[in-house]
N, C-alpha and C positions, 0 to 999 in steps of 0.2 A: 276416157270416155270411149263408148263402143262406136265405130265409124264403119262406114261401107269397106268392104273387103278390097275394092280396087282403088289403089291411090295413084294419082298422076305423077306424083314426084319421082324423078329419076334416081335420086341419090337415098336409097333405102336407108344405109346406115346414118346419114344426116337426119333423116326423117324419124328415125328411132330415138336418136340422140335428143331430137327435139322434144319428143314425147316423154323422155326420161326427165329432161329439164322441166317440163310443164308438170309433171306428175309429182316432182319434189316441191316445185312451188305450190301445188295444190294441197300436199300433206303439211307443208309449214302452215298454209292458211288454216286448215284443220286444227292444227295444234294451236295456233294463235286464238282460234275461236274459242277453244276449250280454256285458254289462259284467262280470256277476256270475261268469262261467265261471272257474274254478280249473283251470289246466292243470298244476299242480306234480306231480300223480299220472299224468299221462298223457304227459308229455314226456320221454322217454327220455334225452335229452341236451341239451346247451346250444344244438346247431344245430336240433334239433326244436323246442325251446322257442322260438327266436327265429321260425321259420317260421309256428308256431301263434300267436305273438303278432300277426305282421304279418296273418295271415289273420283273426283276430280284429278288429284294428283296421279293416281293410278292411270288414269286415261291419257294423260299428259305424257307419262313415261311411255305408255303403249305407242304412242304416235311419234316417237322419238325416230328421226331420220338417221340411221348409221351411215356416215360417209363412205364407209369401206364395204358395206353390205349392199348389193344390188336391189333396187327397189322392186324391179320385176326381172324375171329370168326367162320368161317364154311368152309366146303370143300363138293364139288360135284363131285362125280364120274359118268360120263355119260355111258350109254351103249354102245353108238356108238359115233363117232366123230360129233360134232355140224355141221349141215348141211349136213351130210352124213348118216342120219338114216335108208336110205333104202338100202345103199350100202352093199353089201354081204361081210362079214368078216371085215367090218370097225371096228377099234380098238377104244374103249372108251378113253376119256381123262378125267384127274383130274384137277379140278380148285380150289384154295382157295380163298375165298370170304372174302374182307376186306373193310376198310374205304376209301382206295386210292389205284391206281395202282402202283405196283412195278414190274420192270423187272430187269433182270441181264444185264450183260455187253454185251451179243449178242443180247439184246433187247426182249429176250423171256419172257412171263409174269410169275412171282411169285406169285403175289397177283393180283386178278382181282378187279377192283371197283365194289362196291355192286350195283351201277346204270348201269352197264353195261347189254345188252340183255342177254347175256351168265350166269349172276347172277340171273336172274329173277326166274328161278325154286327153288332156295333156299328159296324163299318166298312162291312160288306158287304151288310148286309139292305136291301131295298128292295121297293117296292110289286110289282114283278114277282116278286121272289123274298124273301119276309119271312123264310126261314130258320128258322122255327117261333118267330119273335119277334113277341109280342103288342104290346108297348110298348117303345120306346126312348125313354129320358129323358135330357136333356142339362142340366147344371148350369151356372148363371152365377154367376160369383164377383166379389167386390170385395175385392181383396188375397186373403186366405186365407178370407174369411167367404164362405158359401153364401148368395146373396141372391135366386136366382131358379131356375126350371126350366121346361123346355119338353118337352111330350110329342109324339111320333108313335105313333100306332096304326096299325100297318102293315096291319091287316085292314081299315082305312078307306081307300079311294083316295084321297079328297080331302085326308085328313090326310097321307097317305104322300106324296103329290105336292107338299106345300107346302115352301118353303124355310124352312130353319130360321134363324130370327132370331138365336139363340144362336150358332150356328155362324158366321154371317156377322159377328156382333160380335167374336168371338174371333178371327176372321182379321183383322179390321180394327183390333184394339186396338192402341192406341199403345205403343210401347216405348221404354224407357230402359233402357241397358245392353246386354250382349253378346245373341247370338240365343238365343231360346227354342226349346224343343222344340214339335213340332206334334202330340203324341200326341192331344190332344183333337179335332184337326181333319182327321186323316188321311182322304182321299177314297179311294173304292173302287180307282181305277186306281193310285193311289200304295200303297195297303195290298198290292196284288197283287205290287208289286215289293219291298216291304218284306218279305213273308213268302216270297219265293221261296227255293229251296234252296241250301244252302251249297255244293254240289258245281259249281253252273253260275255262269258269270260273266255279269253283266248291264251292259249299257251304258245308260245313261239320257240321250236328248237331250231338253233341256227349255229352253224359252225363259225369259226373265226372269219371276220371279214364279210359277213352276209348282211350287216346292218340292223341286227336285231334289236341293239340298244336304241339306235335312231329311230326304228320303226315304233319301239314303244314311246319315245318321247313324243313323236309325230302324232301317235294315236291320241296321246293325251290332249294335245293342242287341237286335234280335230274334235274330240269330243266335247271340250269346252266350247268350241265353235257352234257344233250342232246342239249342244244341251246346256246352254251357258246358265240359264235361270236354275235349272234343277241342281247342276254341280255347283252353283255358288251357294246354295243352301246346304248340300251334303258334303262339299270338300273333295279334293284329291290329294293324292300323295304318291311320290316317286321314292322307292326303297331302293337303295345301292349297297354293295358289300362293305364299304368303308368310306372314310371321310376323303381320301384321295380320289376315289371314283366319283364321288358327288362334286368335288370341286371341278374335276374334268368335265362332267357334263352340265353344271349349273348355268351356262349361259346359252344352252339351246332352246329352252322356253321363252325366255325373255327376248331373244332375238326374233320369235314368232310372235311376239306381243302378248305373251301369256306370264303374267307376273305373280300370280297367287298360289301357285302349285308348291306346296310343302316338299322338302327332300330330306330323307332321315334314313339311317341305318336300323337293322332290327334292334341292335343294341339300345339306340335312342328310344325306341318305342317301349322298351321293357325296363327303361331305367328307375325302378322303384327303389333300387338300393345302390350304393357305390360298389361298382365291380373291382376289387383289389386282389383277387386270387386267380389262379389257372388250375384247371383240371387236367389229370392224365387223359390220354385219349380214351382209355377204357371207361373212365368215368363219365367223361364226356358223352360217349356213346349211349349209355344207359340212361343219363339224365335227358337226353335229347330224344329218347325213343317214345312213341306215342302211347305206351303202355303206362308212362307216368302221369297221364291225365286220369287214368282211373284210380291210380294210388291216391293221387290228390283229392279225388272226389270222394273216395272212402273216407280218408283221414279229415276231411273237413265235415262230412255229414255224420261221423262218428261223435261229433260234438252234441248232437240232438240227442236229448235224454228223454225218454218216455216219462210222462209225469205218473207219480204215484200218490200225490196228495191232492186234495180239492182246492180250488181257489174261492176265497171268501171275499166278497166286495161289500164293504159297508158304506151305505149311504144314507145320512140322516140317522132315523132309528131302525131302518130296515138292513138286513143282512141278505146278500144274494150268493148262493152257493152253487158252483159249477163242479161237479164231481170229477174225479180223475178219469173215470172211464170216457166221459165226454170229451174231456182235454185230449185224450189218447186219440180220440176219432178226428178231432180237429187237426192235430199234428199229422196224423196219418193223411188225411186229405191234401194238407199242404206239401207233404212229402209226394204223394201221387201226382200232383200238378207239374212237377218237375221245373218248377220256377228257380231263379237264382236264390243261394242261400240266405243272401240279404234281404232280398223281396220278401221272401217267405217270412223272415223274422221280423220285418215291418208290418206284414200282414196279421201275424199271430195276435197281437193285442187287441186289434180291431175284431178279428174272429171271436175271442173271448169276450170282448164287449158285446158284441152281437148276441152271443148266447144269454148274457145278463139281460139285455133288453127283451129278449123273448120271454123270458120270466117276469120282467116287469110288466109286459103287455098282458101277460096270463093273470097276472094280479090285478088288472084294472086300470094300470097307469097307461100313461100316453106319451112316453119319452121319445125326444127327436134326436136329430144326428148330433146336436150339441152335447147330450146326454151322453151317447155312445162314445164320442170323443173324450169327454170327461172320465168316463169308466176306464177307456183304454189308457188313460194316463194315471189311473189309480195305483197307488204304492203296491198293493197286493198283486195287481196284474203285472206290473213291472217286474217284481221281484219273481213271479212265475215264469215270465219269458225268459228273465236272466239264467234262470235255473234250467228251463226247457231247451231254450234256442240262444245260447250265449253268442254274444259277438266274438268274431275270430278275424285276427290280423294276419293277411296273407304270408307276409315275411316271417311272422313267428310260427305259423304252420309249417313252412319249408324248413325252418330252421330246427323245429323238432323232428321232423322225418329224418334229416340229415345227422342229427345228432343222437337220438334215441334209438337204440338197435331194436328195443322191444316194441316201441310205437310203429317203426316201418315194418317190422317183421308181421304185425298185426294186420296192417293195411295193404301190405305188398304180397299178402299169402296167396298164392295160386297165379300170381302175375310175374314177380321177379324171384328168380332162384336164389339161394343162399349166397352163392358167388356174386351175383349182381348187386346184392344188398351190400355185401361187405365193400364192393367196388365204389359205392356212392357214400357210404358212411364217412363222416370225418373222423380222422384219427384223433383230433383233438377238438372236442365240441366247443363251439364258441358259447360264451356267457350270455350275450344278446345280440340283438339284429345289428347294432351298430358296430360292434367289434367283430363280427364275423368277417371273414375274407371271402365274400360272395365271389364266384366265378360268373362268366357270361351265361352259361347253362343255368345256373341258380336263379339268375335274374328272370330267365324265360320261365322257370318253374313258378316262381313268385307271381308272374304275370298270369299264368294259368289259374293259379289260386285266386287272384284277383277277381279275374273274369267269372269263376265259379261264385264269387260273393255278390259282385255287382256287375252287371253288362257292360262291356266295354263298348264306347262309342263307335257306330259304323260310318264309314265314308262311302261317298257315291261311286268312287273308282280309285283302285290302288295299282301302280305298276311296280312289279317286283322283278328287278335285274340281277343277274348273276345267281338265279335261283337254285342252280344245281348244288350249290354246297350248303344249303340250309338242312336241318335237322326236321324231323316230323314235328317236334315241339315249336320249333320256329315257324314252320309253316302254319301250324295251329295260331300261333301269335299273329301273324300277317293276315289269316282269315278271319280273326276277330274283328280286324279292323275295316272289313268289308262284307259283313254277314248280310246286309241288306242291299249291298253294291255290286259291283262286278270287278273283275282283276284282268290285268295284262301280266302274264307270266314269261319270264324270258331268261333262257339260259342255252347251255350245251352241255350233255350229259358227259362228252368226253373231257371237259374241263374242270369236273368235280374234284376237288383237291382237299376234302375233309374225309375223316373216316367213315362219316355218315352221310357221304354224297348221295344224292337222288339216284334211284336205280332205274325209274321209269316215271314219265311224266302223269301217267294215270294215277299211280300211287301218290305222287306230289298233289296232284288235284284234290285227291280224295282228303289228305291230311289238311289241305287248305279250305275244306269244306265246299268245293266247287267240282264234284265228280262229273258234272255235265260239261265241263268246260271242252272246247274244241281245241285240238292240237294240230299245229301248222308247222310245216318244216320249210326252213329257207336253206337251199343247198347251193345258190349261186355267190360266189365269192367275188365282191366287188374292190374289197380293200386290200386283200393279201396277194402278192405277186404269184404267178403260177409257180414258179421254180421252188420258191419258199413253202407253199401250202403242200406241193407235191413231197417235199422233204420231210415236213412235219406229220404228214398223213402216213408215213411209215410207222407210226406209233400207235395209230388207231386200232389194228387188229389185237393189240395187247392191253388197251385201256378202255375200249368201247366196241367190243365184236358187233357187227352187224349195222353199226351207224354208218349212214351215207357220207362218204368224203364229201367235202367243199370242192366244188369245180370252179376255179377261177375263171371269170369271164373278162380278165384284163387282157388287151392286146399286147402290152408291155410285159414282158415276163420278169422284169425287175432284175436287181442286182442280188446275187447269192454267191457267198463264198464259204468254204470251210478252212481254216488255216491252223497251224500248229503254232503254239505260242511257247516261250521259254520262260516267260515271267510276266508280271504286270506292265511292264514296259510295252511289250508287244500289243496288249489291250488296249493301252492308252493311244499307241500308235493307230490302232484300227479305229478309235473314236476320232482321232484328228482327220484321219482320212475321210470319214463320213461327213465331218463338220464342214468340210469344203463345198458340200452340196447345199442346196437350199433346202430349208425346212428344218424340223425337229430331229433330234437323235437320242434314242435311250440305250443306256449300257444296263443290261439286266443281268444279274447275277445271284448265285445262291446268297441267302442272308449272312452267312458266315464269312463271305468274301468281301461283303461290303467294306467294312473298315479299311482292308488293304488296298482297294481299287480307290478308295475316296483319298487316301494318302499319295497314292501314284498319280492321280489327277492334279492334286494340289501341288505336288513337286513339279508336275510338267506346266504349271501355269493355266491349266485349263478349269474354268469355273462350270460349277454343276449346281442342279437343282435337286431337291427331293420330290417325289411323286406328289402330285397335287398342286405344286408351285408352279405358277403360270410362266412358260418360257416368254423371252423377249427376242428381239434381234440380236441381241448383245450375248444372251445366254440361252443356248438351244439344246445343251446336253442334260438329260435328267439320268441320276444315278438311282436305279430302281431294285429293291430287293425283290427277288422271284416272287416272294409271298403276296406282294401288293401289285404284281403286274396286270392281275386279271382286270380286263375291261378297258385298259389303257391302250393307246396307239401312238406310234411316232413313224415319221417317213422313214427313218433308218434306225436300225437296231444292231448292237453289238451284243451277242449272247455269250459270256463267259462260262467256260467250263460246264458243259452239259451234265456230266456225270456228278458234279458237286450239287447241281440243282436236284438230281434225283436222289443223292444221298442225304439231303438235308430234310427228307420227309420220312415219317415213321415207317413206310412200307414202300415196296418198290412200285406197285401200281399207281399210289398216289405221287409217287416222286415223277413217274413217267407222265402223269397227267399235268403236274406243275411244268414239267418240260415243254409239254405240248402248248400250253398255255405261253410259256415264254418264247417260243419258237415263232408264235403267230401274230406279234405284236407290230411286225413292220408292215409298212405300206408301199415302200418303194425299194428297200434293199435290207439285206440281213448278212452280217459276217458273223460266223460261229469261230470262237477262238478256244483252244484246248491245249492244255499239257498233258493231261490224263488222257487214257483211251476213251473214246465216245462210248455211250451205251450201245450194246450190241443190237439193240432194237432198231437203231438208226441205220444200220447195215442195209444194202439193198437186198 
C-alpha cells in the first residue's frame, strides 16, 4: 500500500520486515481468490471452459510466491504525489518496487511491478536528475529473509554519489543453478533499452558481463507488461544458440511472472527435415550466404511454364475458350504482383475462371460467385494450372539444387562461381528427401524455399541472442518470424566463432529485414572481474579491431591466476581449490580435451555436470566444452590449455575468438592452467 513517506516507527528494519510479511500474505490471498473462482456459470460451452481453466492455471502460476526470491527489492519515497509535483503542499508517497504487482483486500498496491511507470525512477533517478525522488532504498536478503537496507538521499549530493554496497553485493552474489533475473540491479543504460518501444527493433552490442542477455529477457517481460493484449495475439519468441543456453536462461521469465514466451534455437525453427549430416566450413559458408536466396527464387519460379495451348471449359452444351495469349497475360500479371509462389498458384484458377465468366456475361448469361468457383474446380482448369504453375515441395527443390549440377548451374548463373557451385554440390546425390543426410545449413535453405512458397507466420516480438554467430541465411530465417513485428538482437562481434560470423550489425540488421533498427552498445561490465576482463581484452586487437573494450565497474578485482600444469591432475587440483568457495565452478576446455578431463575428475571423486544441467549444492562443477561455453556464466572458472582451444578451430582468428569467450565466463575468479605455451596474443 502506498503510505506517507514519514513513518513514526523507530525500527526501520522491523517495519520493512512487517511490510514484507503483509505483502506475502496479500499475494497469498490474491492466489487463493483466483483458485476459488467458479467458472461453471460463465463458461458457455466445453471449449470456453477449457480456455478459462488454462488462463486461471496460468494466473495461479504467475502468482506463485517463491520463498527464496525477494518479493520486493526496493522502495521509492517521492517528494510529491506522482502527477502532482507542482501542487503546493502535495504529500509524497512511498512505493515498494518488486517483481510483480501485489495489492491488499481493498485493491491498494503493496508492491508495484518494476515495469510500471512509477517504478522507473528506481533505475533512472540520479544526483543530476532525482526525478522527484527524495529517498531510494535498496533491500538486502539472505534467502527470502530481509536482512539489510541501504538508503540514498538523492537530494544530498554526497549520498547520491556514493556507490551502493547492496547493489554491488547483489551483482557479485554467487550463483548455483540457472541464470537469475537482474530486476534488482538494472542500470540506467540497461533500463533505457529494456523500456524502449515495441514498434522499434533494437540491436545490443555488449561485451562479456555487460548483461545483454538479461537486458533482452527483461525487455520481453517489459513489453508483455506494456503491450499484453497485442502480444497475446501475435506471440513472442526467444531464440538462443543451443539447448544448453536455453536451459540456462529458462527460469528468468517465469521468475518475473511471464510463462507464455516460447524459447527455441534457429535449428528448431527450420526443422522441416531431420538433420543427420554436417558440412565442411567452405560449403556451409556458401549455403549460408544471402545470395542463395536468389538462387532458390530462380529455381522455384523456373517451374512456371508460359502456356502455349488454350483452356477450353465445357459447361452443359456450351464451350468457353480462353486463348493462350490471354493465359500468358494472366500469368504475367501474377508474376508481376510478386506474391508468394503458392498464393499465386491458388489465385491462378480463379483468374482463369473470371476470364470464363466475362465471356459468359458477354453472351448474356448472369453467372454468380458459385459459378466462378465451379469453373475454377473444372478439370480442364485444374489440368492447365498443374501444367502452368505446378506445386513444388521446398525440400525436393533444395534436393535437386544440391544434387543436379546442371540445374544448379542454370539458376546460380551470375550469382555463384563454378568453385562455389562445386563446393555445395553433394558428391553422392540422395535418392529422396527422407534418405538425404541434410545438414543444418540445408535446413535453412529449405526454410527459405518454404517461405517463397507460403508466407511464414510472423510474431509480435522476437529476441535473438548470441546473434553474432548466425549466417545471413539464418538471419533471414529469424527475420521471417517477425516481418510484421519487431526484434531485439543481442550479441558481441568479438565473440563470433563461426566462419560466417557477423562483420557488422548494420549488415546483420539488413539480412534480418530490419535495416532501420537502432544499435546500442553496452560497455560497462558488471559480471566479469577487472583483472579477468583486462587479460581477455588483450585478444581484442586480433579478433575485433576497433571494438570498445569492456570496462569493469566491479570494485572487487576478483581472483585471477595463470599457472603451469604438468597434467590433468593439476587441472583437477585447481577445480578442487575453487570448489571450496561458495557458488558454481566451470571447467572449460577444448572439445578434444573433455574425455581426458572427465576421466581425471571421476578418478579424483569429483562429480560434475554437463552444460545445461542444473547445479545443486552438492554438485557445483560443470565440465564445459569450449564450443558450448558461449552465453554461460560461473562464479569461478578453470580454463584448461588456451592454445588447445585456439587449435580446435579451423583458423586462428576463430580460435582466438573462442578463447575470448572461454576467458570471460567467470564472475568471481579464473584460473588458467597450461602445459603448452600460451598463445602469443595473450602476452602483454
